[in-house]
C-alpha positions in Angstrom: 219.8 49.6 82.2 218.7 52.9 83.7 215.4 52.6 81.8 214.7 49.1 83.1 215.4 50.4 86.7 213.1 53.3 85.9 210.2 51.3 84.8 210.6 49.1 87.8 210.6 52.0 90.1 207.5 53.3 88.3 205.7 50.0 88.7 206.6 50.1 92.4 205.1 53.7 92.8 201.9 52.8 91.1 201.5 49.4 93.2 201.8 51.5 96.5 199.6 54.5 95.2 196.6 52.2 93.5 194.8 50.8 96.6 191.5 48.6 96.7 189.4 51.5 97.9 190.8 53.6 94.8 189.5 50.7 92.5 186.1 51.0 94.1 186.2 54.5 94.1 187.2 55.1 90.7 184.5 52.4 89.3 182.0 54.7 91.3 183.3 57.9 89.5 182.8 56.3 86.1 179.6 54.7 86.9 181.4 51.2 86.2 180.2 47.9 87.7 182.5 45.2 88.3 181.6 43.5 85.2 182.2 46.6 83.1 185.6 47.0 84.6 186.5 43.4 83.9 185.4 43.9 80.2 187.3 47.3 79.9 190.6 45.9 81.7 190.6 42.1 80.8 190.9 41.3 84.4 188.3 38.8 85.7 185.4 39.7 87.9 186.6 37.4 90.5 190.0 39.0 90.5 188.4 42.3 91.0 186.2 41.5 93.6 189.3 40.1 95.7 191.3 43.0 95.2 188.6 45.4 96.5 187.9 43.1 99.1 191.6 43.7 100.1 192.7 40.0 99.2 195.9 39.2 97.4 195.9 39.7 93.7 199.2 39.3 91.2 201.1 42.9 90.9 200.4 42.6 87.1 196.6 42.5 87.7 196.7 45.7 90.0 198.9 47.2 87.5 196.3 46.3 84.7 193.5 47.8 86.7 195.4 50.9 87.4 196.5 51.3 83.8 192.9 51.1 82.8 191.9 53.7 85.1 194.5 56.1 84.3 193.4 55.8 80.6 190.4 57.3 81.6 192.1 60.2 83.0 192.2 59.1 86.7 195.0 59.8 88.8 195.8 58.1 92.3 197.6 59.3 95.5 197.9 57.4 98.8 195.3 58.8 101.5 193.0 60.5 98.7 190.1 59.5 96.8 191.0 59.5 93.0 190.8 62.2 90.9 190.9 63.5 87.2 194.1 64.5 85.8 194.7 67.4 83.5 195.7 65.5 80.3 197.9 63.4 82.7 197.8 59.4 82.1 199.5 58.7 85.4 202.7 56.7 85.9 201.6 53.4 85.5 203.9 51.7 82.6 201.8 49.6 80.2 201.5 46.4 81.9 201.0 44.7 78.3 205.1 45.1 78.2 205.6 42.8 81.3 206.6 39.3 80.8 204.1 38.2 83.1 201.1 39.8 81.3 199.5 36.6 80.2 199.2 35.9 83.9 196.8 38.9 84.4 194.0 37.0 86.5 
């Protein structure tokens, strides 16, 4: 089950690296409103607002947001503003493959 262990490790890294500040900064870099990010990611406006206000959201919700931004070429590192990757999608595994994906807020 090395692949499952790797998937879990990658998810933990993505959860650590992607912060509420990153979410707001990435939206600004892309020129997206909260409503547009909601449409693009499938995450509710309320959940995005809670996350950016540093309130609790489900891990799958955070991963879904990170994954959507990475699809736009964004990369995230703790302590730094988001940046553009050079043909990198990042390390967040596709959250749609998670058993709890239906619980995205």
